[in-house]
N, C-alpha and C positions, 0 to 999 in steps of 0.2 A: 675343115670339118670340125675340129675341136673348138675353134673359135665360135662357130655357129651353134654348136651343142651346149657349150659351157660358158659362153660370153667372157672369155679370158681377159680381153682388154678392158672391159667394163669393170672387172674386179682388180685391175692393176697387176696382172700376173701373166705368165707365159707357160708353154708346154713343158719346158725343161724344169722350171721351178715346181710345177704341179706334180710331175713324175717323181722328182727327188723327194717331195713332201710325202707322196704316197709310199715310197720305199721306206722312208723314215718311220711312218706310222706302222707299216707292216712289221718292221723289225721289232718295234716295241710291244706289239700285241700278238705276234705269231706264236708266243709260248702256249696259247690256248689249244693249238693243234696237238700238243703233247699232253697238256694237263687235262683237257676235257675227256679224252678217251680213258685216261687213267681213273678219273672219278666215276664216269658213267658205266664203265665196264664192271664196276663192283656190284652192279645190279643184275649181272648175268647177260647184259647186252654184248654183242660181238664187238670186240675192240677195234678191229679193222674197219668194220662198217661205221662205227662211231667216228673214226678218223675221217672217213670220206664224208659223212654227214656234217661234221664240223666244218670242213673246208668248203663244202657246197653251200651250207647255210650262211657262212661268213661271206662267201663270194656273192650269193644271191641277194642277201640283205644289203650289202655294200653297193651292189649294182643298182638296186632300187633307190638307195640314197643318192647315188650319182645322177641318175637320169630323171627321177621324180622331183627331188629337192635341190639338186645341184649344190650340195654341201660337201665339204671335205671330211666327212666322218666315216670311220670304219665301223663295221658291225660284225658280231660273232656271238656264239653262245656265252652267256654271262656267268662270271664267277659269282658264287653265292647261290644263284638260281640252280646251277648244276649240282651244288652240294645239297641244296634243299630237295631236289629231285631224287638224288641217290640215297642220301643218308636219313632223310626224314620220311618222304613219301613211300619209298620202297623198303629201306632197311628197318625203320622204326614202326611205321604204320602197317607194313606188311602187304601193300598193294603191289601189283605186278608192274614192270616197267612199261608194258603196253598201256595199262590204265593211266600211268603217270604221263605218258605222251599224249593220251587223250585229254588229260587235264590241261596240259600245255596248249593244245589246240583250242580247247574251249576258252581258256584265258586269253588267247590271242584274238579270238572272235569278239569276246567281250571288250577287249582292249581296242579293237578296231571300231566297234560301236561307240565306245566312250570318246574316241578321238573324233569320229565323224560328227557326232552330236554336240561336241564341245564340253561334255561332262568331265572329260579328263582334266581340262583346265580348271574347272570348278573344284574338282577333287584335290588337285595340287594346292590350290589356294586355301582349301579348308583344313588340310592336315598341318598341325603345328610344326614349325621349323625345328624345334627341339626334338620332337619325335622322329622327324625325317632324318636328322643327323644321327640320332641314337640308333636308328635302324641300320644305317650304313656301318656304324662302329660295331654294333652287335654282330652283324654278318661277318665283319672282319675278325672278331673274337672267335666266332664259330669256325671260320676257315683256318684260323691259327691253331685251334685245338685239333682239327682234322689233320693238319700238316704235321704237328708234333707227334700225334699218335701214329700216323702212317710211316714216320721215319723212326719210330721206336724211342723217341726222346721222352715222351710221356706214355706211361703204361697203366693198365688197371692195377689197383692195389686193394686187397681185402679190407684193410683197416681205414684207409683214408680216401677210398674210392679211386683216386688217381695218384700216381707217384712218378718219380724220375726213373727212366729206363736205364739200361746199360749203355753208357756213352762210349764204351770201348768197342761196341759192335760196328761193323762196316757201314750199315745203313745210317746209323746216327752220325757217324763221323763224316760220311759223304754229304749228308743233309746240312750239317753245320758248316762244312767247307763251302757248299753251294750257296748257302744263305749269305755268307760274308763276301763271296765273290760278287753276287748280285747287288748287295747293299753298297759295297765299295765302288763298283763300276757305276751304279746309278748316282751315287754321291758325286762322282767325277764327271757326270753328265755324258756318259758313254751310251750311245744309241744301242738299243737291243740288249741292255744289261741282263734282263731276265733270261732271254734266249741264250746268251753266251754262258750264263751260269748253268743252265740245264745241259747244254752241250758239253761244257767242260767236265762236269761230274760224270756224264755218260761215257765220255771218252776215257777218263781216268779209271772208271770202274771196269771198262773193257780191257784196258792195259794191265790192270792188276788181277784180271780173271774173275771178277765178281759179277760180271754180266757178259752175255754173248753177243757178238756182232752179227746182225741179221741182214746187213747190206744198207745201201743208201737210196738207190733209185730202182724203181720197177713200175710196171703198169699199175694203175690204181686198183685196190681190192674191190670186191663186190659190195654194193650198197644194200642189196636185197634183204639181208638179215634184219635190217631196221626200217627199210623203206615201206611206208604205208602200213606199218604194224601197230599203229595207235588204236587203242580200244576206247572209242568215244562213249559207247553205251555203258561200259564198265565205269567210266569216269563220271557218269551222271548219277552214280550212287550217292545217297545223302551224305555219307561220310566224307565225300570229296568236296563238299561245299566250302569248308574252311581252307582246303588246299588250293582251290581255285581262287578264293579270296586273297590268300597270301601271294600267290603268283601275280595276280593283277596289281596288288598294292606295290609289291617290290618292283615290278616292271614299270609302273607309273613313276615312282620316285626315282629309280635308278636311271632309266632311259631319258626321261624328261630333264632331270637335273644335269645329266652329262651333256645332252645336246644343247641346252641353253648356255651352259658354261663354256663349251667349246666354241659355239657360234658367236658368243659375245667377244671372246678372245680374237676371233677372226673378223670382228666387226660386221657380222652378217645380221645381227639384231641391234638396231639403234632406235632410240626413243623417237616416236612420232613418224617412223618410216616403215613402209610395208616390208614384210620379210616372208621367208618360206618355212617358218616353224611348223605350220599346219601340215605342209607336205612332208616334212621330215618326220613328224609324228606318225603320219599315215604310212610312210615307208617302214618305220620301226614296227608298228603293229602287224603289218602284212608279213614281215619277215618272221615273226613269231609263229604265225600259222604255217608258213612254208617250212620252217625248221622242224616243227613237230611232225610233219609228213615225211621229211627226210629221215628223222630219227634222232633228234637231239633236243636238249632242254632249251629254254627260252633264249632267243637271239635278242641282243640289245646293243645300243650304242656304246662304244668304248671310249673311256676318258683318255686313253693313250693317244687318241686322235689329236689331242692338244699338241703333241710333239710334231706332228705334220703341219699343223697351223703355225707353230713356232718356226718351222723351216720354210714357210711362205705359202702353204696350201690355202687356197681360197674358194675353190670350185669343186664340182663333181668329178673333174678329171683326176684329182687326188684320190677320191673314192674309187674311181674306175681302176686306177693303178693298183690300189689295195686289193680289189676284187680279183684282178688278173693274177696277182701274186698268190692269192689263196688257191686259185685253180691250178697254178703251177706246183703248189705244195702237195697236190694229190699224188704226184709221182715220187714223193719221198716217204711213202708209207713204211718201208723197211726200217728207216731211221726212227720213225715214231714208235715202231714195235720194239726197237732196241732200248729205248729210254726206260730205265727202271723207276719204280715209284719214289725211291729216295732222291731221284734227280728232279722230279717235279714238286716234291714236298717243299723244298726251299723257295720255289717260285710262289707256291700257295701261301707260305708263311710271310713272304715279303709283301705280297698283295694285301694280306691281312694287316700288316703294319701300316701300309698306306691308307687303308680304309679307316684306321683308328684316328686319323687326323680330324675326321668329322666331329669327334666328341667335343672339340673346342667351340663348336657352334651352339652348344646347349646353353640355355640361360641358367647357369648354376646358382645365381643369386635369388631365383624364384623357385621355391620348393614345389609349387604345383606344376612346374615345368621340369625341374631337375629330377625329382623322384620317379615320375613315369619314364623319363628318358633312361635313367639308370636301370630301372627294372627291365625295360625293353632290351637294353644292351646285354646285361649279364645273364638274363634268363635264356637267351639263345644258346650259348655254349653249355650252360649248366643243365639244361633240359635236352640238349642236343637237337634243338628244333627252332627254326626261324619263326614258325607259326606261333609257338608259345610266347616267344619274345614280343611279337607284334601284339598278341592278345593281351598280355600283361601290361604293355605300354598304353594301349588305347583304353582299356578298362580302367586302369588306375588314374589316367589323365581325367577321364570324365568324373570319376568318383571324387577326386581331390578338388576339382573345380566346383562341383556341386556342394560339397561339404564346407567349402570356404566361402560360399556365397558369390562365386565368380562364374555362375552358370552362363552369363551372357557371352563369355569368351569361348564357349564351346560351339564350334562350327557344326552345322547339320551333318556334314560328311563324317566328321570324327565320331559324332554320336551314333550314326548308323553303323559304322564299322564296329564300334564298341558293343552295340546291341547284338550284332551278328555273332561276335565272338562269345558273348555270354550265352546266347542260344546254342552255340556249338558245344560249349562245356556242359550245359544243361542236358542236351540230348545224349552226350557221351556218358553221363553218369546214370542214365536211366537203365 
């Protein structure tokens, strides 16, 4: 059956290799079932329902990837997009989490249309590589700031805006310990380093009495507090235009870049040969729509899928295995509820460090590329908004290219995005 469904022999693999590859990828990305509820629950959403929505969205998205695209890629709610949802859309802009889910739904529908019509590919080709890299690095810096603040390592300061917290407090100490456990294990190529770090800090905090043990296994909690709670009409408010624009742009860069990178490593995309990238992109956009209905932020392809490819995964059977494991994770909700915020903060910080690697792809010797990239990256943490970072990057890119006489290098897609952000700021100041 698996041979007929996934064409294993054609891809030079077997059931055992694919299942082991799926387990490997799951171990490297399963930290999201602890981190996502921690981030999204800050909006007032029910933490247990978010846990269920995270597992179901990950499983559903990965199943679509398995059966539609036959690619070994795992999917789950994306890091960065969940922070944008919670800390920018809800906390900073003051919208409800129901409206934010509505915006995710609309962005998913737009994403689906862009994919089907081929505009997505045009958009990817049109956005400067330096800006794409800077956006990833900027989101990393934003996540890093959130992680440091959540653990009490960075605190508000009346004179300097931010300052160093009390490093003798348990939360800061646990976060520091967890971060170095994760970093050391990952450097040693230990599978599931992030998950091990989260669990190690959680267990230690329970042993020392700083957190309470809530159990390990139980029947899954109710999804109803978040299921179909999206407010689509509320998200159609004019103030949401730039929110939806940011969601679409980040989804386009993040998911497409991840899928192409992982697929190339698995030799699923080769020059001059047909491939299933179109189907994979369709699976990705469909999963975003489904995830918003379940009650979570945008679902996307995970770069951790590369670990499964490294272990030999080549087909959708790897993805099927990942999806099944996310469904089994539903029965570990008490463990997820036990994990304190300072146990997930080091995971967030380490993912932030990994995302910073993208900054090397910026053309630093060309100021018309480097300056917009730098503005995009550091505006995100300094204004506590991914949207502002994107806006500063696109607008400054167009201005610098125009003022230096290099207007021909401005792609129409970049120009349109920059104009939309200018209109957003013009409307906001009226």
